[in-house]
VOBA-1610 file (N, C-alpha, C; in pm, whole numbers, padded with zeros to 5 digits, always signed):
BEGIN
Unk+00082-00120+00000Unk+00000+00000+00000Unk+00086+00126+00000Unk+00196+00116+00080Unk+00283+00234+00089Unk+00352+00262-00044Unk+00401+00157-00107Unk+00469+00175-00235Unk+00374+00224-00342Unk+00248+00170-00337Unk+00150+00213-00436Unk+00113+00359-00419Unk+00103+00404-00290Unk+00066+00542-00264Unk+00175+00639-00303Unk+00298+00592-00304Unk+00409+00683-00335Unk+00434+00698-00485Unk+00376+00612-00564Unk+00406+00617-00707Unk+00367+00748-00773Unk+00245+00803-00748Unk+00212+00932-00813Unk+00306+01044-00776Unk+00349+01048-00647Unk+00441+01152-00604Unk+00575+01138-00672Unk+00626+01012-00679Unk+00755+00989-00744Unk+00748+01024-00891Unk+00632+00990-00953Unk+00617+01021-01095Unk+00618+01170-01119Unk+00555+01245-01026Unk+00553+01391-01039Unk+00692+01449-01025Unk+00767+01395-00929Unk+00903+01445-00907Unk+00990+01415-01028Unk+00977+01292-01083Unk+01057+01257-01199Unk+01021+01343-01319Unk+00891+01375-01334Unk+00848+01459-01446Unk+00902+01600-01433Unk+00907+01655-01311Unk+00960+01789-01293Unk+01109+01795-01315Unk+01178+01682-01279Unk+01324+01680-01292Unk+01368+01640-01431Unk+01275+01616-01522Unk+01308+01572-01656Unk+01382+01681-01732Unk+01473+01642-01815Unk+01550+01737-01896Unk+01456+01814-01989Unk+01482+01945-02014Unk+01393+02023-02101Unk+01372+01960-02237Unk+01476+01898-02294Unk+01460+01834-02424Unk+01363+01718-02417Unk+01370+01639-02305Unk+01278+01528-02289Unk+01135+01577-02269Unk+01119+01688-02190Unk+00986+01745-02172Unk+00929+01795-02305Unk+01013+01854-02388Unk+00965+01902-02517Unk+00921+01787-02605Unk+00996+01676-02599Unk+00956+01560-02677Unk+00830+01497-02624Unk+00807+01505-02494Unk+00688+01445-02435Unk+00564+01528-02460Unk+00573+01658-02444Unk+00457+01746-02458Unk+00444+01807-02597Unk+00539+01783-02684Unk+00531+01838-02819Unk+00611+01967-02829Unk+00656+02005-02949Unk+00736+02127-02968Unk+00652+02252-02944Unk+00717+02356-02895Unk+00649+02482-02866Unk+00684+02590-02965Unk+00749+02556-03077Unk+00792+02660-03172Unk+00673+02731-03234Unk+00561+02660-03252Unk+00446+02722-03316Unk+00386+02833-03230Unk+00402+02819-03097Unk+00353+02925-03009Unk+00432+03053-03029Unk+00563+03037-03036Unk+00647+03154-03059Unk+00622+03212-03199Unk+00592+03124-03294Unk+00562+03174-03428Unk+00435+03256-03429Unk+00332+03210-03357Unk+00209+03287-03348Unk+00230+03421-03278Unk+00310+03418-03170Unk+00339+03543-03100Unk+00416+03640-03190Unk+00510+03587-03268Unk+00587+03672-03359Unk+00498+03732-03466Unk+00406+03652-03520Unk+00314+03705-03622Unk+00224+03812-03563Unk+00172+03786-03442Unk+00089+03887-03377Unk+00164+04016-03350Unk+00291+04004-03307Unk+00371+04124-03282Unk+00395+04202-03410Unk+00420+04131-03519Unk+00444+04199-03647Unk+00318+04272-03693Unk+00202+04206-03681Unk+00077+04269-03722Unk+00048+04392-03636Unk+00079+04383-03506Unk+00053+04495-03416Unk+00148+04611-03441Unk+00274+04581-03466Unk+00375+04686-03478Unk+00384+04744-03619Unk+00326+04677-03718Unk+00339+04727-03855Unk+00283+04867-03874Unk+00164+04902-03820Unk+00117+05041-03838Unk+00213+05144-03780Unk+00275+05113-03666Unk+00372+05206-03608Unk+00495+05217-03697Unk+00539+05104-03750Unk+00654+05106-03840Unk+00622+05189-03965Unk+00504+05168-04020Unk+00463+05244-04138Unk+00456+05393-04108Unk+00404+05427-03989Unk+00392+05568-03952Unk+00529+05634-03940Unk+00621+05566-03873Unk+00754+05624-03851Unk+00830+05634-03983Unk+00833+05525-04059Unk+00907+05527-04186Unk+00843+05624-04284Unk+00708+05627-04288Unk+00641+05719-04379Unk+00664+05865-04344Unk+00685+05895-04214Unk+00711+06033-04175Unk+00845+06083-04226Unk+00938+05991-04254Unk+01068+06030-04309Unk+01077+06007-04460Unk+00967+05963-04521Unk+00970+05928-04662Unk+00961+06052-04750Unk+01034+06050-04862Unk+01028+06159-04959Unk+00921+06136-05064Unk+00860+06017-05065Unk+00754+05989-05161Unk+00629+06067-05124Unk+00554+06108-05223Unk+00434+06187-05201Unk+00305+06115-05238Unk+00314+05983-05272Unk+00195+05911-05314Unk+00118+05852-05197Unk+00178+05850-05077Unk+00110+05799-04959Unk+00113+05649-04946Unk+00164+05577-05044Unk+00173+05432-05035Unk+00310+05388-05086Unk+00411+05391-05000Unk+00546+05356-05044Unk+00551+05216-05105Unk+00619+05205-05218Unk+00630+05076-05284Unk+00724+04983-05209Unk+00819+05036-05140Unk+00909+04954-05061Unk+00900+04993-04915Unk+00907+04894-04828Unk+00894+04920-04685Unk+01028+04936-04616Unk+01137+04906-04685Unk+01268+04923-04625Unk+01304+05071-04626Unk+01362+05120-04516Unk+01394+05264-04511Unk+01480+05310-04626Unk+01573+05225-04673Unk+01660+05266-04781Unk+01589+05286-04913Unk+01469+05226-04928Unk+01396+05237-05054Unk+01303+05356-05059Unk+01299+05436-04953Unk+01201+05544-04945Unk+01261+05683-04960Unk+01391+05695-04958Unk+01452+05827-04966Unk+01422+05909-04843Unk+01483+05875-04731Unk+01450+05937-04603Unk+01488+06084-04601Unk+01403+06165-04537Unk+01426+06308-04527Unk+01355+06363-04405Unk+01400+06477-04356Unk+01337+06546-04244Unk+01245+06659-04291Unk+01223+06667-04421Unk+01142+06776-04474Unk+00998+06770-04423Unk+00945+06650-04401Unk+00806+06638-04355Unk+00787+06702-04218Unk+00882+06684-04129Unk+00873+06745-03996Unk+00886+06896-04005Unk+00972+06943-04095Unk+00984+07087-04115Unk+00855+07147-04170Unk+00792+07076-04263Unk+00670+07127-04324Unk+00555+07132-04224Unk+00538+07027-04143Unk+00428+07027-04047Unk+00452+07129-03937Unk+00577+07155-03905Unk+00608+07255-03803Unk+00575+07395-03853Unk+00604+07423-03980Unk+00571+07554-04036Unk+00419+07574-04047Unk+00346+07466-04070Unk+00202+07478-04093Unk+00124+07497-03964Unk+00160+07425-03858Unk+00078+07430-03736Unk+00156+07471-03612Unk+00284+07497-03622Unk+00366+07535-03507Unk+00361+07425-03400Unk+00444+07325-03418Unk+00444+07210-03329Unk+00472+07249-03185Unk+00558+07347-03163Unk+00593+07387-03027Unk+00472+07439-02951Unk+00395+07530-03012Unk+00277+07584-02946Unk+00170+07477-02927Unk+00150+07393-03027Unk+00050+07287-03015Unk+00087+07187-02906Unk+00214+07152-02898Unk+00258+07061-02792Unk+00243+07125-02655Unk+00270+07254-02644Unk+00252+07323-02517Unk+00105+07323-02475Unk+00016+07350-02569Unk-00128+07346-02539Unk-00171+07206-02495Unk-00122+07105-02563Unk-00155+06968-02524Unk-00101+06936-02385Unk+00020+06984-02355Unk+00078+06958-02224Unk-00001+07027-02113Unk-00043+07151-02137Unk-00121+07223-02035Unk-00256+07156-02014Unk-00323+07124-02124Unk-00452+07057-02115Unk-00441+06922-02043Unk-00345+06841-02085Unk-00327+06709-02024Unk-00281+06720-01880Unk-00188+06812-01852Unk-00141+06828-01715Unk-00250+06874-01620Unk-00335+06966-01665Unk-00446+07010-01581Unk-00544+06899-01551Unk-00579+06822-01654Unk-00670+06708-01632Unk-00606+06606-01540Unk-00476+06584-01556Unk-00405+06485-01474Unk-00405+06525-01327Unk-00374+06650-01298Unk-00371+06696-01159Unk-00509+06688-01096Unk-00611+06735-01167Unk-00747+06731-01113Unk-00795+06587-01093Unk-00764+06500-01187Unk-00808+06362-01176Unk-00745+06293-01056Unk-00615+06311-01037Unk-00548+06246-00924Unk-00595+06304-00791Unk-00612+06436-00785Unk-00652+06498-00659Unk-00794+06459-00620Unk-00889+06486-00709Unk-01028+06456-00677Unk-01054+06305-00675Unk-00983+06229-00759Unk-01000+06085-00757Unk-00951+06023-00627Unk-00841+06075-00574Unk-00792+06025-00445Unk-00889+06055-00333Unk-00940+06177-00329Unk-01036+06213-00225Unk-01163+06129-00233Unk-01219+06118-00353Unk-01344+06043-00369Unk-01322+05894-00345Unk-01212+05839-00395Unk-01185+05698-00374Unk-01165+05663-00228Unk-01095+05748-00155Unk-01075+05724-00011Unk-01207+05734+00064Unk-01289+05832+00030Unk-01417+05848+00098Unk-01508+05728+00074Unk-01513+05679-00049Unk-01599+05565-00081Unk-01546+05435-00024Unk-01417+05427+00003Unk-01358+05303+00052Unk-01350+05296+00204Unk-01320+05410+00271Unk-01286+05404+00413Unk-01378+05484+00504Unk-01453+05576+00451Unk-01541+05656+00536Unk-01681+05595+00538Unk-01748+05612+00650Unk-01885+05562+00665Unk-01979+05681+00672Unk-02069+05693+00574Unk-02165+05802+00572Unk-02289+05756+00498Unk-02404+05815+00525Unk-02529+05773+00460Unk-02524+05797+00310Unk-02572+05698+00237Unk-02578+05710+00092Unk-02450+05674+00020Unk-02352+05615+00090Unk-02225+05582+00025Unk-02245+05479-00085Unk-02324+05375-00058Unk-02349+05273-00159Unk-02422+05327-00280Unk-02521+05415-00255Unk-02595+05474-00366Unk-02503+05562-00451Unk-02417+05636-00386Unk-02325+05722-00460Unk-02229+05641-00546Unk-02181+05529-00492Unk-02092+05443-00569Unk-02165+05381-00688Unk-02291+05340-00667Unk-02369+05284-00777Unk-02394+05388-00886Unk-02421+05512-00847Unk-02440+05618-00946Unk-02311+05646-01024Unk-02198+05635-00954Unk-02070+05656-01022Unk-02048+05548-01127Unk-02080+05422-01093Unk-02068+05314-01191Unk-02165+05334-01307Unk-02285+05383-01276Unk-02382+05409-01382Unk-02334+05519-01476Unk-02263+05615-01420Unk-02211+05725-01502Unk-02114+05677-01607Unk-02041+05568-01579Unk-01945+05515-01675Unk-02012+05458-01799Unk-02139+05424-01790Unk-02210+05368-01905Unk-02267+05475-01998Unk-02260+05601-01957Unk-02315+05710-02039Unk-02203+05767-02125Unk-02213+05762-02257Unk-02108+05817-02343Unk-02095+05968-02325Unk-01971+06014-02333Unk-01946+06158-02321Unk-02012+06235-02435Unk-02019+06172-02553Unk-02079+06239-02669Unk-02227+06269-02646Unk-02292+06192-02560Unk-02433+06215-02532Unk-02455+06342-02452Unk-02356+06381-02374Unk-02368+06499-02287Unk-02293+06620-02340Unk-02232+06606-02456Unk-02140+06711-02500Unk-02213+06841-02534Unk-02337+06834-02585Unk-02410+06956-02620Unk-02447+07036-02495Unk-02511+06976-02393Unk-02539+07057-02273Unk-02413+07104-02202Unk-02307+07023-02204Unk-02181+07067-02143Unk-02124+07185-02219Unk-02132+07181-02352Unk-02080+07293-02431Unk-02158+07420-02402Unk-02291+07410-02395Unk-02372+07528-02364Unk-02338+07582-02227Unk-02319+07493-02130Unk-02287+07536-01994Unk-02150+07603-01986Unk-02051+07540-02046Unk-01914+07592-02035Unk-01893+07715-02123Unk-01940+07710-02246Unk-01912+07818-02341Unk-02004+07938-02321Unk-02136+07914-02306Unk-02229+08027-02298Unk-02246+08078-02155Unk-02273+07989-02061Unk-02301+08033-01924Unk-02176+08077-01850Unk-02067+08003-01867Unk-01943+08037-01795Unk-01846+08119-01880Unk-01865+08126-02009Unk-01779+08206-02095Unk-01635+08158-02099Unk-01615+08027-02103Unk-01480+07970-02099Unk-01432+07920-02235Unk-01487+07973-02343Unk-01438+07935-02476Unk-01295+07986-02495Unk-01217+07911-02572Unk-01078+07947-02602Unk-00998+07971-02474Unk-01015+07883-02378Unk-00939+07892-02253Unk-00900+07751-02208Unk-00789+07744-02136Unk-00745+07615-02085Unk-00843+07559-01982Unk-00900+07647-01901Unk-00996+07602-01801Unk-01119+07541-01866Unk-01162+07598-01978Unk-01277+07542-02050Unk-01249+07404-02104Unk-01125+07379-02146Unk-01089+07246-02194Unk-01078+07146-02079Unk-01028+07190-01965Unk-01000+07099-01855Unk-01124+07064-01774Unk-01216+07159-01757Unk-01328+07143-01663Unk-01409+07015-01682Unk-01452+06978-01804Unk-01535+06857-01816Unk-01461+06728-01780Unk-01328+06730-01777Unk-01250+06609-01749Unk-01185+06613-01612Unk-01223+06709-01528Unk-01156+06725-01399Unk-01177+06606-01308Unk-01293+06541-01317Unk-01322+06424-01234Unk-01347+06305-01326Unk-01271+06200-01305Unk-01279+06080-01387Unk-01333+05966-01302Unk-01451+05915-01338Unk-01512+05809-01258Unk-01430+05681-01261Unk-01362+05654-01371Unk-01276+05535-01376Unk-01161+05545-01277Unk-01100+05662-01267Unk-00992+05682-01170Unk-01044+05669-01028Unk-01163+05720-01001Unk-01223+05706-00867Unk-01241+05559-00834Unk-01287+05481-00930Unk-01306+05338-00907Unk-01173+05268-00879Unk-01069+05302-00955Unk-00938+05240-00935Unk-00884+05274-00796Unk-00893+05401-00756Unk-00844+05441-00624Unk-00924+05373-00513Unk-01053+05363-00529Unk-01136+05298-00428Unk-01094+05153-00409Unk-01071+05082-00519Unk-01032+04942-00507Unk-00897+04926-00438Unk-00804+05015-00464Unk-00675+05009-00398Unk-00687+05041-00249Unk-00766+05141-00216Unk-00783+05177-00075Unk-00852+05064+00003Unk-00940+04989-00062Unk-01005+04877+00005Unk-00907+04765+00037Unk-00797+04754-00037Unk-00699+04649-00013Unk-00605+04679+00104Unk-00603+04802+00149Unk-00513+04837+00258Unk-00560+04773+00389Unk-00468+04725+00471Unk-00507+04665+00599Unk-00573+04768+00691Unk-00685+04735+00753Unk-00751+04830+00844Unk-00665+04867+00964Unk-00570+04780+01001Unk-00485+04808+01117Unk-00404+04935+01099Unk-00366+04967+00974Unk-00289+05088+00949Unk-00368+05212+00988Unk-00494+05216+00950Unk-00578+05332+00980Unk-00610+05339+01130Unk-00634+05223+01191Unk-00663+05223+01334Unk-00543+05271+01415Unk-00423+05227+01375Unk-00303+05271+01447Unk-00281+05421+01432Unk-00305+05474+01311Unk-00287+05618+01289Unk-00387+05698+01371Unk-00511+05652+01379Unk-00611+05725+01457Unk-00582+05716+01606Unk-00531+05604+01652Unk-00492+05592+01793Unk-00381+05690+01827Unk-00291+05713+01732Unk-00182+05809+01753Unk-00229+05954+01744Unk-00357+05975+01715Unk-00411+06111+01714Unk-00421+06176+01578Unk-00400+06101+01470Unk-00407+06159+01336Unk-00553+06177+01294Unk-00582+06291+01232Unk-00716+06312+01178Unk-00726+06247+01040Unk-00843+06260+00977Unk-00864+06191+00850Unk-00772+06243+00740Unk-00746+06374+00737Unk-00656+06429+00637Unk-00516+06373+00653Unk-00471+06364+00778Unk-00337+06310+00803Unk-00331+06161+00769Unk-00438+06088+00800Unk-00442+05945+00766Unk-00437+05927+00615Unk-00510+06011+00543Unk-00513+05999+00397Unk-00378+06026+00335Unk-00317+06141+00365Unk-00196+06183+00295Unk-00069+06121+00351Unk-00071+06079+00478Unk+00050+06022+00537Unk+00050+05870+00542Unk-00067+05808+00537Unk-00075+05663+00549Unk-00127+05600+00420Unk-00243+05646+00374Unk-00308+05579+00262Unk-00239+05607+00128Unk-00215+05734+00099Unk-00160+05769-00033Unk-00022+05706-00058Unk+00072+05709+00038Unk+00201+05643+00010Unk+00189+05494-00016Unk+00082+05430+00032Unk+00067+05286+00015Unk+00003+05249-00118Unk-00051+05345-00189Unk-00119+05315-00316Unk-00049+05386-00433Unk+00081+05393-00428Unk+00155+05456-00537Unk+00132+05388-00671Unk+00121+05253-00678Unk+00087+05193-00808Unk-00044+05244-00865Unk-00143+05268-00778Unk-00271+05322-00827Unk-00252+05463-00880Unk-00171+05543-00813Unk-00146+05679-00861Unk-00078+05677-00997Unk+00019+05588-01015Unk+00089+05579-01142Unk-00003+05527-01251Unk-00083+05424-01218Unk-00177+05371-01316Unk-00279+05477-01356Unk-00334+05546-01258Unk-00430+05652-01288Unk-00369+05763-01370Unk-00243+05798-01341Unk-00177+05905-01416Unk-00157+05866-01562Unk-00110+05742-01586Unk-00084+05700-01722Unk-00214+05685-01802Unk-00317+05627-01739Unk-00445+05613-01809Unk-00508+05749-01836Unk-00494+05840-01741Unk-00549+05974-01759Unk-00473+06050-01866Unk-00343+06032-01872Unk-00261+06102-01971Unk-00304+06067-02113Unk-00327+05941-02140Unk-00359+05898-02276Unk-00490+05960-02324Unk-00589+05972-02234Unk-00718+06025-02274Unk-00713+06168-02322Unk-00677+06265-02238Unk-00674+06405-02284Unk-00567+06433-02388Unk-00457+06359-02385Unk-00352+06384-02484Unk-00403+06355-02626Unk-00487+06253-02640Unk-00542+06219-02771Unk-00682+06275-02794Unk-00736+06349-02697Unk-00872+06401-02709Unk-00881+06502-02824Unk-00984+06486-02903Unk-01002+06576-03018Unk-01135+06651-03013Unk-01244+06582-02986Unk-01377+06640-03005Unk-01401+06761-02917Unk-01377+06748-02785Unk-01407+06860-02697Unk-01316+06980-02720Unk-01184+06963-02729Unk-01100+07081-02760Unk-01135+07143-02895Unk-01178+07062-02990Unk-01217+07116-03121Unk-01340+07206-03109Unk-01434+07167-03023Unk-01555+07248-03006Unk-01530+07374-02925Unk-01448+07364-02822Unk-01436+07474-02726Unk-01330+07576-02767Unk-01242+07541-02862Unk-01135+07634-02903Unk-01153+07670-03049Unk-01145+07799-03077Unk-01151+07849-03214Unk-01018+07912-03255Unk-00942+07962-03159Unk-00813+08022-03189Unk-00706+07912-03202Unk-00627+07920-03307Unk-00524+07819-03329Unk-00418+07822-03220Unk-00397+07937-03159Unk-00296+07948-03054Unk-00335+07874-02928Unk-00462+07832-02914Unk-00508+07759-02795Unk-00535+07612-02824Unk-00524+07571-02947Unk-00561+07435-02982Unk-00449+07337-02953Unk-00481+07221-02893Unk-00379+07117-02873Unk-00340+07051-03004Unk-00240+06966-02998Unk-00182+06911-03120Unk-00282+06826-03198Unk-00367+06749-03130Unk-00463+06665-03201Unk-00557+06750-03287Unk-00602+06864-03235Unk-00692+06951-03309Unk-00616+07022-03422Unk-00497+07070-03393Unk-00419+07137-03497Unk-00388+07043-03612Unk-00356+06919-03581Unk-00326+06821-03686Unk-00450+06790-03769Unk-00566+06782-03704Unk-00690+06759-03779Unk-00722+06877-03871Unk-00705+06998-03822Unk-00728+07116-03906Unk-00632+07119-04025Unk-00509+07077-04001Unk-00413+07072-04111Unk-00456+06970-04217Unk-00508+06857-04173Unk-00550+06753-04268Unk-00665+06802-04355Unk-00759+06874-04295Unk-00880+06914-04368Unk-00865+07042-04449Unk-00765+07124-04418Unk-00758+07255-04484Unk-00629+07279-04562Unk-00516+07239-04508Unk-00388+07281-04566Unk-00314+07167-04633Unk-00338+07044-04593Unk-00254+06933-04639Unk-00257+06917-04790Unk-00368+06952-04855Unk-00375+06937-05000Unk-00278+07025-05075Unk-00231+07132-05013Unk-00136+07222-05078Unk+00009+07186-05051Unk+00034+07088-04965Unk+00170+07052-04930Unk+00234+06967-05039Unk+00366+06972-05045Unk+00437+06893-05145Unk+00426+06743-05115Unk+00428+06706-04988Unk+00415+06566-04947Unk+00314+06560-04833Unk+00186+06566-04863Unk+00086+06575-04756Unk+00085+06454-04665Unk+00099+06334-04722Unk+00094+06213-04639Unk+00215+06205-04545Unk+00331+06242-04596Unk+00448+06242-04511Unk+00437+06342-04397Unk+00381+06461-04424Unk+00363+06561-04320Unk+00262+06516-04216Unk+00153+06453-04261Unk+00053+06403-04167Unk+00111+06295-04077Unk+00188+06204-04137Unk+00251+06098-04057Unk+00355+06155-03962Unk+00423+06261-04001Unk+00519+06326-03912Unk+00447+06386-03791Unk+00334+06452-03815Unk+00256+06503-03703Unk+00202+06393-03615Unk+00161+06281-03674Unk+00113+06168-03596Unk+00224+06110-03509Unk+00347+06106-03560Unk+00460+06057-03480Unk+00486+06147-03360Unk+00479+06277-03383Unk+00500+06371-03271Unk+00389+06355-03168Unk+00267+06333-03213Unk+00156+06316-03120Unk+00167+06186-03041Unk+00215+06081-03104Unk+00221+05951-03037Unk+00346+05934-02952Unk+00451+06009-02979Unk+00579+05987-02912Unk+00571+05998-02759Unk+00509+06102-02699Unk+00506+06110-02552Unk+00433+05993-02487Unk+00320+05949-02543Unk+00246+05838-02484Unk+00326+05709-02491Unk+00390+05684-02604Unk+00471+05563-02617Unk+00590+05567-02522Unk+00654+05682-02511Unk+00770+05695-02422Unk+00732+05671-02276Unk+00620+05727-02232Unk+00576+05707-02095Unk+00543+05561-02067Unk+00480+05494-02162Unk+00447+05355-02141Unk+00573+05269-02133Unk+00669+05296-02218Unk+00793+05218-02216Unk+00869+05240-02085Unk+00869+05362-02037Unk+00945+05393-01916Unk+00879+05335-01792Unk+00746+05343-01783Unk+00676+05307-01660Unk+00599+05176-01668Unk+00619+05094-01770Unk+00540+04973-01783Unk+00564+04876-01667Unk+00684+04870-01612Unk+00711+04779-01501Unk+00643+04822-01372Unk+00609+04949-01361Unk+00548+04998-01238Unk+00404+04952-01221Unk+00343+04903-01329Unk+00204+04860-01319Unk+00189+04740-01226Unk+00290+04656-01221Unk+00277+04533-01144Unk+00339+04543-01006Unk+00402+04654-00972Unk+00466+04670-00842Unk+00367+04723-00741Unk+00371+04673-00621Unk+00285+04719-00512Unk+00355+04700-00380Unk+00335+04793-00288Unk+00396+04786-00156Unk+00291+04779-00048Unk+00171+04726-00083Unk+00063+04726+00013Unk+00096+04642+00135Unk+00160+04528+00114Unk+00189+04440+00226Unk+00308+04480+00310Unk+00382+04582+00269Unk+00503+04618+00343Unk+00475+04697+00468Unk+00355+04750+00483Unk+00326+04832+00600Unk+00278+04752+00719Unk+00260+04621+00705Unk+00214+04537+00814Unk+00315+04428+00839Unk+00354+04410+00962Unk+00449+04306+01000Unk+00377+04200+01080Unk+00433+04079+01073Unk+00379+03969+01151Unk+00277+03890+01074
//
């Protein structure tokens, strides 16, 4: 009985200790998996490759016959042309101000609302959270007309940074993310802080916020992508080119001026590269931070 009972365990141990080549022969080759991953990566990255290479291309037909950089006649003229047409520096500054304002408001108000919904006890908390979830199902385009009338006519915030930022100051998705992170924190941390005499503001900024840094980074990156690529609302609220972010300026260039350019497709792709570069750079730099968390480090034992 003893020998019979030990056979499955011994078989498991022998299977784990098997040489990788023997395991591959037993379970079948895995090269096809890597081939599928490689094909998927190529399909995903090809539009980016086309955008980057096309932005340096001297061809004006919009469909390069060769995809190798050497076959396209690389040049920086497209970037020079798009800069003269829409002033990339001013457009990038407008995008940075718009995105930075939305980012600061989202993190500040999202942290306050998320902490209140997760850790404070008050009447109607569940109803408020349910309404917040319901708000996520309503498209922004459905509310854009009354919001435009309110911001532009009643408040007079047309052609202003505040007018662009106001509708995006509070992000229900960010509130939900912060609430979920605050719920994961051990209650002992808050009880110990209150015993030491800390009020709710001190508990929030000295105890809770440092423990949810991954949530802050995740919320910042997700918030950055939204306003940085936002087109519809800035297009409606801004009429002066000096106030328009890069996405709006690039769209105006496509519809009005690009037909007169020597290489319209190359200039458009150059503007698209400039628009995409900050988002791609931030993701590459901070992608590892998404999986890091220090929630368990504040409790010992």
